[in-house]
Each structure stands twice: as C-alpha cells, then as structure tokens.
MDTraj code that builds the backbone (N, CA, C; nanometers):
import mdtraj as md
import numpy as np

residues = "MET ASP ASN ARG LEU ALA ILE GLU LYS GLY PHE THR LEU LEU GLU LEU THR VAL VAL LEU VAL ILE VAL GLY VAL ILE LEU ALA THR ILE ILE GLY ASN CYS THR ASN TYR VAL ASN ARG ALA ARG PHE GLN LYS THR VAL ARG GLU MET ASN SER LEU ALA GLN ALA ALA ILE ASP ASN TYR ASN SER SER ASN ASN PRO ASN ASP THR THR ASN PRO GLN LEU LEU VAL TRP PRO GLY THR THR SER ALA LEU ALA ASN ASN ALA ASN PRO ASN ASN SER ASN MET PRO GLN ALA VAL THR THR ASN PRO PHE GLY ASN ASN TYR GLN LEU ILE PRO GLY ASN ASN MET VAL THR VAL THR THR THR ILE PRO SER GLY VAL LEU ILE ASP PRO THR GLU GLY SER PHE LEU ASN VAL THR SER VAL PRO GLY GLY GLN GLN ILE SER ILE THR LEU SER VAL PRO ASN GLU TYR THR GLY ARG LEU THR TYR ASP ILE LYS TYR PRO HIS".split()
xyz = np.array([
    [-6.2687, -2.8925, -2.5217],
    [-6.1610, -2.8552, -2.4357],
    [-6.1524, -2.7030, -2.4301],
    [-6.1173, -2.6530, -2.3126],
    [-6.1108, -2.5091, -2.2902],
    [-5.9694, -2.4586, -2.3157],
    [-5.9500, -2.3624, -2.4022],
    [-5.8176, -2.3082, -2.4362],
    [-5.7682, -2.2049, -2.3359],
    [-5.8519, -2.1609, -2.2424],
    [-5.8093, -2.0617, -2.1441],
    [-5.7042, -2.1171, -2.0495],
    [-5.7067, -2.2434, -2.0198],
    [-5.6089, -2.3035, -1.9288],
    [-5.4690, -2.3003, -1.9908],
    [-5.4581, -2.3207, -2.1191],
    [-5.3284, -2.3199, -2.1854],
    [-5.2708, -2.1786, -2.1879],
    [-5.3496, -2.0776, -2.1998],
    [-5.3033, -1.9394, -2.2038],
    [-5.2613, -1.8939, -2.0648],
    [-5.3258, -1.9335, -1.9592],
    [-5.2968, -1.8872, -1.8232],
    [-5.1772, -1.9582, -1.7608],
    [-5.1154, -2.0564, -1.8242],
    [-5.0026, -2.1271, -1.7659],
    [-4.8722, -2.0477, -1.7757],
    [-4.8584, -1.9514, -1.8631],
    [-4.7333, -1.8768, -1.8828],
    [-4.7221, -1.7581, -1.7874],
    [-4.6027, -1.6912, -1.7933],
    [-4.5787, -1.5724, -1.7120],
    [-4.6189, -1.4502, -1.7909],
    [-4.6645, -1.3499, -1.7192],
    [-4.6980, -1.2254, -1.7869],
    [-4.5717, -1.1408, -1.8021],
    [-4.5789, -1.0431, -1.8868],
    [-4.4652, -0.9540, -1.9098],
    [-4.4323, -0.8749, -1.7827],
    [-4.5303, -0.8390, -1.7068],
    [-4.5090, -0.7658, -1.5822],
    [-4.4331, -0.8522, -1.4804],
    [-4.4686, -0.9780, -1.4684],
    [-4.3993, -1.0678, -1.3752],
    [-4.2527, -1.0861, -1.4160],
    [-4.2271, -1.1036, -1.5441],
    [-4.0894, -1.1174, -1.5913],
    [-4.0092, -0.9894, -1.5678],
    [-4.0703, -0.8743, -1.5870],
    [-4.0029, -0.7471, -1.5637],
    [-3.9667, -0.7307, -1.4165],
    [-4.0558, -0.7652, -1.3275],
    [-4.0295, -0.7559, -1.1831],
    [-3.9137, -0.8469, -1.1451],
    [-3.9091, -0.9673, -1.1955],
    [-3.8008, -1.0612, -1.1647],
    [-3.6684, -1.0070, -1.2181],
    [-3.6684, -0.9528, -1.3393],
    [-3.5454, -0.8976, -1.3960],
    [-3.4956, -0.7757, -1.3176],
    [-3.5866, -0.6925, -1.2687],
    [-3.5462, -0.5770, -1.1881],
    [-3.4837, -0.6242, -1.0574],
    [-3.5413, -0.7233, -0.9936],
    [-3.4869, -0.7769, -0.8673],
    [-3.3492, -0.8366, -0.8908],
    [-3.3338, -0.9132, -0.9976],
    [-3.2032, -0.9717, -1.0292],
    [-3.1013, -0.8608, -1.0590],
    [-3.1427, -0.7561, -1.1284],
    [-3.0534, -0.6442, -1.1587],
    [-3.0066, -0.5725, -1.0332],
    [-3.0957, -0.5513, -0.9377],
    [-3.0579, -0.4859, -0.8114],
    [-2.9605, -0.5734, -0.7334],
    [-2.9843, -0.7007, -0.7295],
    [-2.8939, -0.7924, -0.6585],
    [-2.7564, -0.7934, -0.7249],
    [-2.7517, -0.8004, -0.8573],
    [-2.6232, -0.7984, -0.9284],
    [-2.5484, -0.6673, -0.9074],
    [-2.6201, -0.5544, -0.9087],
    [-2.5544, -0.4251, -0.8865],
    [-2.4939, -0.4188, -0.7465],
    [-2.5618, -0.4731, -0.6476],
    [-2.5102, -0.4758, -0.5108],
    [-2.3876, -0.5640, -0.5008],
    [-2.3921, -0.6795, -0.5638],
    [-2.2788, -0.7721, -0.5591],
    [-2.1573, -0.7120, -0.6292],
    [-2.1772, -0.6514, -0.7456],
    [-2.0655, -0.5917, -0.8202],
    [-2.0060, -0.4749, -0.7418],
    [-2.0899, -0.3930, -0.6794],
    [-2.0405, -0.2822, -0.5971],
    [-1.9575, -0.3304, -0.4798],
    [-2.0041, -0.4352, -0.4129],
    [-1.9287, -0.4903, -0.2995],
    [-1.7979, -0.5524, -0.3456],
    [-1.7979, -0.6187, -0.4586],
    [-1.6740, -0.6788, -0.5104],
    [-1.5738, -0.5703, -0.5477],
    [-1.6204, -0.4606, -0.6067],
    [-1.5315, -0.3501, -0.6409],
    [-1.4701, -0.2902, -0.5155],
    [-1.5501, -0.2711, -0.4109],
    [-1.4971, -0.2203, -0.2843],
    [-1.3947, -0.3159, -0.2253],
    [-1.4211, -0.4436, -0.2336],
    [-1.3291, -0.5442, -0.1801],
    [-1.1958, -0.5429, -0.2560],
    [-1.2025, -0.5339, -0.3880],
    [-1.0806, -0.5309, -0.4692],
    [-1.0010, -0.4038, -0.4404],
    [-1.0690, -0.2887, -0.4322],
    [-0.9991, -0.1640, -0.4021],
    [-0.9374, -0.1660, -0.2626],
    [-1.0044, -0.2269, -0.1683],
    [-0.9492, -0.2384, -0.0313],
    [-0.8236, -0.3255, -0.0326],
    [-0.8261, -0.4340, -0.1074],
    [-0.7076, -0.5200, -0.1180],
    [-0.5936, -0.4458, -0.1876],
    [-0.6244, -0.3665, -0.2884],
    [-0.5213, -0.2872, -0.3553],
    [-0.4612, -0.1841, -0.2596],
    [-0.5446, -0.1231, -0.1771],
    [-0.4954, -0.0264, -0.0794],
    [-0.4016, -0.0937, 0.0213],
    [-0.4407, -0.2105, 0.0709],
    [-0.3551, -0.2820, 0.1654],
    [-0.2219, -0.3195, 0.1007],
    [-0.2244, -0.3607, -0.0251],
    [-0.1010, -0.3940, -0.0948],
    [-0.0146, -0.2692, -0.1124],
    [-0.0768, -0.1558, -0.1417],
    [-0.0041, -0.0309, -0.1564],
    [0.0685, 0.0054, -0.0274],
    [0.0009, -0.0084, 0.0859],
    [0.0625, 0.0242, 0.2149],
    [0.1787, -0.0700, 0.2437],
    [0.1618, -0.1987, 0.2144],
    [0.2721, -0.2943, 0.2357],
    [0.3915, -0.2609, 0.1467],
    [0.3654, -0.2266, 0.0206],
    [0.4747, -0.1913, -0.0695],
    [0.5449, -0.0632, -0.0243],
    [0.4680, 0.0325, 0.0247],
    [0.5286, 0.1564, 0.0724],
    [0.6186, 0.1309, 0.1928],
    [0.5751, 0.0460, 0.2836],
    [0.6594, 0.0099, 0.3984],
    [0.7870, -0.0584, 0.3509],
    [0.7759, -0.1488, 0.2539],
    [0.8936, -0.2186, 0.2021],
    [0.9887, -0.1218, 0.1330],
    [0.9352, -0.0287, 0.0547],
    [1.0196, 0.0693, -0.0130],
    [1.0919, 0.1590, 0.0872],
    [1.0208, 0.2014, 0.1911],
    [1.0835, 0.2873, 0.2918],
    [1.1944, 0.2119, 0.3646],
    [1.1687, 0.0868, 0.3999],
    [1.2702, 0.0079, 0.4694],
    [1.3895, -0.0199, 0.3781],
    [1.3651, -0.0475, 0.2508],
    [1.4748, -0.0704, 0.1566],
    [1.5559, 0.0571, 0.1358],
    [1.4894, 0.1735, 0.1335],
    [1.5619, 0.2995, 0.1194],
    [1.6502, 0.3252, 0.2413],
    [1.5996, 0.2937, 0.3603],
    [1.6798, 0.3097, 0.4823],
    [1.7978, 0.2134, 0.4811],
    [1.7737, 0.0896, 0.4408],
    [1.8834, -0.0071, 0.4331],
    [1.9870, 0.0360, 0.3295],
    [1.9406, 0.0885, 0.2165],
    [2.0312, 0.1379, 0.1129],
    [2.1114, 0.2568, 0.1656],
    [2.0463, 0.3449, 0.2388],
    [2.1126, 0.4612, 0.2983],
    [2.2204, 0.4169, 0.3971],
    [2.1877, 0.3200, 0.4822],
    [2.2834, 0.2728, 0.5823],
    [2.4010, 0.2000, 0.5192],
    [2.3815, 0.1382, 0.4042],
    [2.4900, 0.0629, 0.3412],
    [2.5603, 0.1415, 0.2313],
    [2.5298, 0.2710, 0.2179],
    [2.5887, 0.3485, 0.1090],
    [2.7296, 0.3967, 0.1398],
    [2.7760, 0.3795, 0.2625],
    [2.9130, 0.4200, 0.2929],
    [2.9874, 0.3024, 0.3543],
    [3.1157, 0.3184, 0.3717],
    [3.1988, 0.2167, 0.4341],
    [3.2647, 0.2802, 0.5560],
    [3.2049, 0.2684, 0.6736],
    [3.2599, 0.3369, 0.7902],
    [3.3946, 0.2801, 0.8347],
    [3.4293, 0.1591, 0.7943],
    [3.5559, 0.0988, 0.8362],
    [3.6733, 0.1462, 0.7527],
    [3.6475, 0.2090, 0.6401],
    [3.7540, 0.2570, 0.5521],
    [3.7913, 0.3996, 0.5928],
    [3.8989, 0.4141, 0.6684],
    [3.9397, 0.5462, 0.7154],
    [4.0123, 0.6262, 0.6079],
    [4.0626, 0.5596, 0.5044],
    [4.1342, 0.6313, 0.3981],
    [4.0396, 0.6950, 0.2976],
    [3.9200, 0.6353, 0.2805],
    [3.8251, 0.6877, 0.1836],
    [3.6848, 0.6866, 0.2445],
    [3.6593, 0.7716, 0.3435],
    [3.5241, 0.7717, 0.4013],
    [3.4236, 0.8291, 0.3021],
    [3.3078, 0.7698, 0.2948],
    [3.2040, 0.8137, 0.2021],
    [3.0827, 0.8599, 0.2812],
    [3.0149, 0.9598, 0.2287],
    [2.8954, 1.0110, 0.2932],
    [2.7780, 0.9175, 0.2697],
    [2.6849, 0.9219, 0.3609],
    [2.5611, 0.8464, 0.3423],
    [2.4776, 0.9145, 0.2348],
    [2.4212, 0.8347, 0.1446],
    [2.3460, 0.8892, 0.0317],
    [2.2108, 0.8184, 0.0233],
    [2.1044, 0.8977, 0.0118],
    [1.9711, 0.8420, -0.0080],
    [1.9533, 0.8050, -0.1545],
    [1.8776, 0.6982, -0.1842],
    [1.8463, 0.6687, -0.3251],
    [1.7525, 0.7761, -0.3786],
    [1.7684, 0.8091, -0.5060],
    [1.6874, 0.9146, -0.5654],
    [1.5487, 0.8703, -0.6055],
    [1.5372, 0.7482, -0.6556],
    [1.4084, 0.6973, -0.7024],
    [1.3885, 0.5556, -0.6507],
    [1.2673, 0.5061, -0.6674],
    [1.2404, 0.3694, -0.6247],
    [1.3106, 0.2684, -0.7136],
    [1.3331, 0.3023, -0.8404],
    [1.4022, 0.2087, -0.9288],
    [1.5494, 0.1952, -0.8917],
    [1.6051, 0.2921, -0.8184],
    [1.7449, 0.2835, -0.7743],
    [1.7623, 0.1819, -0.6620],
    [1.6528, 0.1314, -0.6075],
    [1.6600, 0.0336, -0.4981],
    [1.6785, -0.1091, -0.5482],
    [1.6648, -0.1311, -0.6779],
    [1.6727, -0.2676, -0.7316],
    [1.8165, -0.3154, -0.7343],
    [1.8350, -0.4466, -0.7302],
    [1.9685, -0.5059, -0.7352],
    [2.0426, -0.4715, -0.8631],
    [1.9709, -0.4643, -0.9750],
    [2.0407, -0.4353, -1.1005],
    [2.0891, -0.2906, -1.1061],
    [2.0254, -0.2005, -1.0306],
    [2.0718, -0.0620, -1.0272],
    [2.1862, -0.0447, -0.9273],
    [2.1834, -0.1202, -0.8193],
    [2.2854, -0.1103, -0.7161],
    [2.3235, -0.2514, -0.6735],
    [2.4325, -0.3065, -0.7237],
    [2.4668, -0.4445, -0.6923],
    [2.4957, -0.4675, -0.5438],
    [2.5283, -0.3618, -0.4701],
    [2.5555, -0.3775, -0.3274],
    [2.4281, -0.3915, -0.2455],
    [2.3152, -0.3576, -0.3039],
    [2.1883, -0.3618, -0.2326],
    [2.1246, -0.4988, -0.2517],
    [2.1194, -0.5750, -0.1483],
    [2.0569, -0.7070, -0.1567],
    [1.9231, -0.7093, -0.0854],
    [1.8670, -0.5927, -0.0558],
    [1.7432, -0.5862, 0.0208],
    [1.6188, -0.5932, -0.0659],
    [1.6291, -0.5586, -0.1932],
    [1.5121, -0.5568, -0.2797],
    [1.5499, -0.6151, -0.4155],
    [1.5080, -0.7386, -0.4439],
    [1.5450, -0.8013, -0.5712],
    [1.4959, -0.7238, -0.6925],
    [1.3763, -0.6682, -0.6846],
    [1.3258, -0.5863, -0.7943],
    [1.2512, -0.4684, -0.7338],
    [1.2662, -0.3563, -0.7939],
    [1.2032, -0.2353, -0.7415],
    [1.0599, -0.2257, -0.7908],
    [0.9726, -0.1810, -0.7034],
    [0.8336, -0.1565, -0.7379],
    [0.8210, -0.0070, -0.7607],
    [0.7817, 0.0326, -0.8799],
    [0.7759, 0.1755, -0.9118],
    [0.6338, 0.2307, -0.9148],
    [0.5339, 0.1453, -0.9381],
    [0.3955, 0.1911, -0.9422],
    [0.3112, 0.1114, -0.8444],
    [0.2090, 0.1763, -0.7904],
    [0.1186, 0.1084, -0.6982],
    [0.0136, 0.0288, -0.7759],
    [-0.0661, -0.0538, -0.7099],
    [-0.1662, -0.1344, -0.7813],
    [-0.2717, -0.0525, -0.8551],
    [-0.2845, 0.0766, -0.8232],
    [-0.3793, 0.1621, -0.8936],
    [-0.3174, 0.2262, -1.0175],
    [-0.1855, 0.2057, -1.0380],
    [-0.1174, 0.2569, -1.1563],
    [-0.0443, 0.3880, -1.1364],
    [-0.0408, 0.4419, -1.0156],
    [0.0301, 0.5673, -0.9888],
    [0.1706, 0.5381, -0.9359],
    [0.2632, 0.6297, -0.9595],
    [0.4029, 0.6101, -0.9217],
    [0.4254, 0.6336, -0.7727],
    [0.5243, 0.5617, -0.7188],
    [0.5736, 0.5872, -0.5838],
    [0.6827, 0.6928, -0.5931],
    [0.6930, 0.7756, -0.4921],
    [0.7983, 0.8763, -0.4869],
    [0.8708, 0.8655, -0.3540],
    [1.0035, 0.8762, -0.3587],
    [1.0857, 0.8792, -0.2383],
    [1.1219, 1.0240, -0.2084],
    [1.0991, 1.0655, -0.0840],
    [1.1362, 1.1994, -0.0413],
    [1.2278, 1.1837, 0.0802],
    [1.3595, 1.1945, 0.0590],
    [1.4515, 1.1774, 0.1714],
    [1.4568, 1.3026, 0.2575],
    [1.4817, 1.2806, 0.3859],
    [1.4989, 1.3899, 0.4803],
    [1.6317, 1.3751, 0.5503],
    [1.6491, 1.4471, 0.6600],
    [1.7747, 1.4389, 0.7341],
    [1.7989, 1.2975, 0.7858],
    [1.7086, 1.2477, 0.8613],
    [1.7240, 1.1153, 0.9203],
    [1.6016, 1.0293, 0.8939],
    [1.5292, 1.0606, 0.7862],
    [1.4061, 0.9878, 0.7562],
    [1.3806, 0.9880, 0.6066],
    [1.2922, 0.8997, 0.5668],
    [1.2502, 0.8927, 0.4273],
    [1.0977, 0.8820, 0.4246],
    [1.0364, 0.9488, 0.3274],
    [0.8922, 0.9440, 0.3090],
    [0.8639, 0.8831, 0.1735],
    [0.7755, 0.7848, 0.1714],
    [0.7286, 0.7250, 0.0463],
    [0.5854, 0.7724, 0.0284],
    [0.5570, 0.8289, -0.0882],
    [0.4251, 0.8845, -0.1134],
    [0.3725, 0.8369, -0.2484],
    [0.2401, 0.8279, -0.2581],
    [0.1739, 0.7909, -0.3823],
    [0.0305, 0.8418, -0.3773],
    [-0.0371, 0.8355, -0.4902],
    [-0.1761, 0.8809, -0.4992],
    [-0.2645, 0.7616, -0.5309],
    [-0.3785, 0.7557, -0.4620],
    [-0.4787, 0.6531, -0.4885],
    [-0.6079, 0.7232, -0.5299],
    [-0.6953, 0.6555, -0.6018],
    [-0.8197, 0.7199, -0.6457],
    [-0.9091, 0.7560, -0.5279],
    [-0.9887, 0.8594, -0.5456],
    [-1.0837, 0.8958, -0.4412],
    [-1.1939, 0.7907, -0.4360],
    [-1.2488, 0.7726, -0.3207],
    [-1.3543, 0.6742, -0.3010],
    [-1.3065, 0.5404, -0.2491],
    [-1.1747, 0.5210, -0.2407],
    [-1.1214, 0.3965, -0.1869],
    [-1.1314, 0.4041, -0.0345],
    [-1.1843, 0.2990, 0.0253],
    [-1.1983, 0.2971, 0.1704],
    [-1.0601, 0.2871, 0.2342],
    [-1.0268, 0.3852, 0.3177],
    [-0.8955, 0.3911, 0.3811],
    [-0.9123, 0.3672, 0.5300],
    [-0.8325, 0.2768, 0.5809],
    [-0.8278, 0.2524, 0.7241],
    [-0.7054, 0.3249, 0.7788],
    [-0.7235, 0.4335, 0.8575],
    [-0.6072, 0.5087, 0.9035],
    [-0.5179, 0.4302, 0.9986],
    [-0.5660, 0.3213, 1.0513],
    [-0.4826, 0.2395, 1.1404],
    [-0.4072, 0.1330, 1.0627],
    [-0.4136, 0.1375, 0.9303],
    [-0.3473, 0.0369, 0.8470],
    [-0.1970, 0.0387, 0.8673],
    [-0.1385, 0.1553, 0.8675],
    [0.0046, 0.1693, 0.8920],
    [0.0253, 0.2654, 1.0073],
    [0.1243, 0.2393, 1.0888],
    [0.1430, 0.3234, 1.2054],
    [0.1892, 0.4637, 1.1677],
    [0.2477, 0.4811, 1.0499],
    [0.2966, 0.6113, 1.0076],
    [0.2240, 0.6592, 0.8829],
    [0.1001, 0.6186, 0.8639],
    [0.0241, 0.6513, 0.7434],
    [-0.0368, 0.7904, 0.7559],
    [-0.0165, 0.8731, 0.6526],
    [-0.0725, 1.0067, 0.6478],
    [-0.1546, 1.0179, 0.5204],
    [-0.2784, 1.0684, 0.5306],
    [-0.3693, 1.0775, 0.4163],
    [-0.4090, 1.2235, 0.3974],
    [-0.3917, 1.2750, 0.2749],
    [-0.4356, 1.4098, 0.2400],
    [-0.5098, 1.4045, 0.1073],
    [-0.6087, 1.4915, 0.0935],
    [-0.6853, 1.4978, -0.0314],
    [-0.6117, 1.5852, -0.1316],
    [-0.6006, 1.5360, -0.2535],
    [-0.5386, 1.6096, -0.3635],
    [-0.6316, 1.6003, -0.4837],
    [-0.6155, 1.6883, -0.5832],
    [-0.6985, 1.6760, -0.7030],
    [-0.6764, 1.5408, -0.7717],
    [-0.7818, 1.4705, -0.7971],
    [-0.7725, 1.3413, -0.8650],
    [-0.7618, 1.2232, -0.7712],
    [-0.7716, 1.2445, -0.6420],
    [-0.7642, 1.1311, -0.5499],
    [-0.7182, 1.1716, -0.4119],
    [-0.6507, 1.0778, -0.3478],
    [-0.5976, 1.1004, -0.2142],
    [-0.4505, 1.0629, -0.2138],
    [-0.3702, 1.1452, -0.1508],
    [-0.2278, 1.1166, -0.1416],
    [-0.2016, 1.0522, -0.0064],
    [-0.1375, 0.9357, -0.0111],
    [-0.1008, 0.8688, 0.1129],
    [0.0510, 0.8658, 0.1205],
    [0.1029, 0.8797, 0.2417],
    [0.2469, 0.8791, 0.2595],
    [0.2815, 0.8083, 0.3902],
    [0.3978, 0.7467, 0.3888],
    [0.4510, 0.6772, 0.5056],
    [0.5919, 0.7305, 0.5281],
    [0.6214, 0.7680, 0.6508],
    [0.7536, 0.8195, 0.6857],
    [0.8172, 0.7268, 0.7871],
    [0.9385, 0.6832, 0.7567],
    [1.0169, 0.6021, 0.8495],
    [1.1484, 0.6730, 0.8755],
    [1.1953, 0.6630, 0.9986],
    [1.3217, 0.7265, 1.0325],
    [1.4317, 0.6216, 1.0429],
    [1.5535, 0.6684, 1.0279],
    [1.6696, 0.5805, 1.0388],
    [1.6842, 0.5432, 1.1856],
    [1.6893, 0.4147, 1.2156],
    [1.7014, 0.3770, 1.3571],
    [1.8369, 0.4175, 1.4127],
    [1.8334, 0.4608, 1.5356],
    [1.9548, 0.4988, 1.6054],
    [2.0155, 0.3737, 1.6661],
    [2.1461, 0.3572, 1.6529],
    [2.2073, 0.2346, 1.7044],
    [2.2066, 0.2282, 1.8561],
    [2.1771, 0.3413, 1.9210],
    [2.1768, 0.3418, 2.0670],
    [2.0391, 0.3169, 2.1256],
    [1.9391, 0.3080, 2.0401],
    [1.8058, 0.2812, 2.0920],
    [1.7916, 0.1331, 2.1169],
    [1.7138, 0.1006, 2.2108],
    [1.6910, -0.0395, 2.2453],
    [1.6339, -0.0482, 2.3851],
    [1.6135, -0.1654, 2.4295],
    [1.5581, -0.1862, 2.5623],
    [1.6705, -0.1915, 2.6635],
    [1.6461, -0.1279, 2.7733],
    [1.7391, -0.1371, 2.8846],
    [1.6982, -0.2560, 2.9700],
    [1.7937, -0.3300, 3.0150],
    [1.7635, -0.4430, 3.1025],
    [1.8139, -0.4108, 3.2417],
    [1.7365, -0.4466, 3.3365],
    [1.7708, -0.4212, 3.4753],
    [1.7723, -0.5528, 3.5506],
    [1.8620, -0.5619, 3.6417],
    [1.8608, -0.6737, 3.7343],
    [1.7956, -0.6248, 3.8627],
    [1.6886, -0.6885, 3.8983],
    [1.6190, -0.6505, 4.0202],
    [1.6758, -0.7348, 4.1339],
    [1.7243, -0.6656, 4.2310],
    [1.7786, -0.7339, 4.3486],
    [1.6983, -0.6885, 4.4705],
    [1.6501, -0.7834, 4.5420],
    [1.5721, -0.7548, 4.6605],
    [1.6609, -0.7694, 4.7831],
    [1.6596, -0.6702, 4.8693],
    [1.7372, -0.6881, 4.9933],
    [1.6654, -0.7833, 5.0865],
    [1.7405, -0.8690, 5.1506],
    [1.6788, -0.9658, 5.2423],
    [1.7039, -0.9274, 5.3831],
])
top = md.Topology()
chain = top.add_chain()
for i, resn in enumerate(residues, 1):
    res = top.add_residue(resn, chain, resSeq=i)
    for name in ("N", "CA", "C"):
        top.add_atom(name, md.element.get_by_symbol(name[0]), res)
traj = md.Trajectory(xyz[None], top)
C-alpha cells in the first residue's frame, strides 16, 4: 500500500492560513458595519431625545405662570437643567415623567434658553454618520473630542395658524 495518498488528503498550512485571512476580513467588515449601524441608531435616538427635551422645556416655560391670576402674576421662567423637567422636580409639569440627562453616547444634554426659544445641545463622538436632514432644526459643529449637535425650538405664538377663506364665485 502506498502511504502518499494518506499524506495528501489533509490541508496544507498555507491553505488554512488563506482561509483564516478571508474569514478575518469578512468578520472585520461585518463588525465595522454593525458598529456604524449601532452608532447611527444612537444618533437618531439622541435627536429624538433632544426634540422631546426642547418641547418639554417649552411646555414647562408656558406653564410656569398663571395668567388668570391677576392678584399674583408670575413671570415665565425657563427650566435651568434637563433634570428640572422631571415630574419629581416640578409636580406641575406632566409633560415628562422622567428627565433624560445624558445622551446614548454618555454625554450630558444642556438647555440654553433664549428670549422666545430654547436650544438643546450635546456632544457626540467624531466619526458618527450624521444625516443633516434628521431634524429640521439640527445644527452640527465640530468641537474638540467630537461634534456638537444642537436643536433650537421657538415658543409658538398663539396667533399663528392657518387662515381659512371662503371662496365665493360670482354667477
């Protein structure tokens, strides 16, 4: 019997190395794509939370006074921090059951009140894919250590709205 046939049935070290390199490249591509997907989902969640915080701050601002009380009129007051938006911090605020203070990347949200608007800002790591059309009021600037994103919402005016017209055709 010839022993050469038994030796030639196995894989060579070179063939195994080539297969392992191919598997390694495929795994690196898959892990990279999954990381991008997770970071994109975190970015979308950050934008949604920022919109919610801005809307809750506006609602808190609008409900901070009692316009019907002529004996004790109170000024409108912006909340100072995102934690001030929670129900336990302000029992009159029923718009946000619990305040979100950090984004999914671990950085804090900041409220910056203006005359008739509020800006919510936070920092995300650099390299996260940002879609500028994600939010209609999204602003992106580069800062050391990442990118700062901010959303600004204004207090709605009670006189804004759609005008309705009755069209009458002369006969």
